[in-house]
N, C-alpha and C positions, 0 to 999 in steps of 0.2 A: 781376668774374669769379665765376661760380658754382662752388663747390667741393663735391663730394659726399664726405661723410666716413664712413669705416668705422673707428671708433676703439675703445679699450679701456675707457674710463671714462665716467661719466655726469655731466654738468653742464648748466646752463641759461643761456641768454643771451636776455633778455626781448625786446629790440628786434628781434632777428633770429629769434626762436623757434628758437634753435640748441641742439641736443642732440648731444653726443658719446655714441655708443651702443655697448655691448658687442656683439661679433659674435655671441655666443650667444643674444642676446635679440631680441625683436620689439617695435617696429620696429628695423631695423639701421642705417638711414641717415637723414641730414638734409642739406638744402642750405643754404648760408650764403655771404654775400659775404665775400671775403677777399683778401689779397695773398700771392702765393707768393714767398718769398725763397729763397736758395741752400740753406738747411738747415732751414727752418721755414715755417709758414703763419701770418700775422698776421690774425686775424679782427677784425671791426669793433668788437667788444666787448672786445678785449684778450686773447682766448683764443688760445693758441699751440698749434700742432701741431708736434711735434719729430721727430727721427730715429726710425724704427722704427714710426711710426703710419701705417696704411694710409688711402688716400683715392683719389678719382678726380677728374680735372679735365675738364670738358666731356665726360663719359662715358668717358674713357680711364683705366683702372685704373693706379695708380702708388703709390709711396711712396719715401721717401728711402733706404731700405735694401733694397727689393725686396718685392713681393707674394709670397704663398706659391707656391713652385715647387721642383721637384727633378728630378734626373736621375741614374740609376744604371746601371751596366753590369756584366757579368761576362766575364772574358777566359779562362775555363777551359772545358773540356768538362764537361757535367753529365749524369749517368746516373741511372737509377732502380734501386732495389734488387731489384725483382722484377717479373715480367710483370703487366700490368694493375693495377698499384698506382700511385696518383698521388703526386706529390712536389711540394714547394714549390720554386719557382724561386729561386735564390740570386744575390746581387749582391756582388761583391768589391771594387768600386770606386765611390766616390761622386764624381760630376762636379760637381753643384751641390746644395745644400740650403739652403732658406730657409723656415722655419716648417713644413717637412715633412721628416721624418728617417727613417732606416732603423734598425730595432731591432738589438740585439746579436746576434740570431740570423741576421742578414744576409738575411732573407726578408720581414719585415713592415715596411710603410711606415706611419708614424705621423703623424697629422694634428693640428696644433696648433690650427687654427681650423675652425669649422663652415663648410660651404658646398658648392657644386657644383664638381666638379673634372673637368677634361679629362685623361684617361689615355690614353697611347699607348705601345704597345710594338712592337718588332720582334725576332723570335726566329728563329734558324736551327736547323732540325731536320735530322737525318740518320739513316740506318739502314744497318746492315751487311747487311741482308737486304731483298729486294724485297717490295713491296706490304704494307707495315706501316702500321697506323693509329696516329694520335696525336690528342691534344686538349689545349687550354689554356683556362683560365677564371679568373675573379676570385673572391676571397673577401673578406668583411668580418667582422672579429672571429671568424675561423675558420668562418664559415658561408658556403656558396656563394651568390654573387649570382645570382639567377635570370636566365636568358636571356643570360648573359655568355659562353657557351662558343663556341669555334671548333674544329672538327675538320678533319682532313686525312689524306691517304694519301701515303706515301712510295713512289713508284713504282719508283725506281731504286736500285740498290745503291751506297751511298756518294755519293749525289747530294743536294746541299743543297736544302731546301725553306724558303723565307722566309715566315714567318707574321707579318702586321702587323694590328693591331687598334687602333681608336680608339673610346673609350667615355666616356660621361659618367655620373658617379655622385655622389650626395650623401653627405657624411660629417659626423659630429658630432665636435667636439673630443675627442681621445683615441682615436678609432677607429683600427683597424689594418686595412690591406689587404695581400693577398698574391696572387701568381700561382701557380696550381697547374697541373701538366702531367702527362700520362698517355701511356704508350706501350703498344701492344699486346703487345710483347715487350721484353726488355732490349736488343734490337738498336737500338732507337730512343734517340737521345740528342740533347742540345743541343750544337751544334758551333761552336767558335771557329776561325776561319781566321787563321793567322799572317800577318804582313806579308810581302809579296812585291814586290820592286822598288819601284815608285812607289805600289803599292796598300797602304794602311795596314792594320793589324790589324783584323779584323772580329769584334767581340764576339758571343758566342752570344746575348746578350740586351741590349737597350737599352730602358730604361723612362723616360718623362718624365711628370710630373704637374704641372698648373697649376690654380690657382684661377680660375674663370671667372664665378662668380656666387654669390649668397648664398641 
């Protein structure tokens, strides 16, 4: 079986030309014959891969403890301090975190490993006044990511507007990402809907991040 390895240290295996490579260096991957056990991989030259080390089998990303991913939500209403002033989207609940974490400020997503990441969010905006504009976009290390913006108009008074975006961006280990949002006036806000009957609580923001490539 061919096993594609994405590992954290460097060694060599002459018969298999096998190299375990740091994710932050180039090249990042090598292919080697090996046997997959319950909690390790035994390579033909006696090199073992253990829990926490990333790899893929026949092109399918995997590892024994999970490849980088995360999901965060917020279950409050979020407002801006002044008209036409942008603000960072906050998250007060962590659903999953694996090699991607949220900073102490509850806004910045921190990446442990370099790579290309699939980012998806769903946000619920509302306004207490009609025909108000809003926008949302991504930042990397406090700088706006070009061409990442989405704008919208809230046509009805107190009517929800769901904004969903899927985006791919490359990050380096240690990079921080955040979502920024803007309201034309302070009437615009991020709205959480409480649970009603069989309908569960609807967070004002849901964000997921997954590693999809190197």
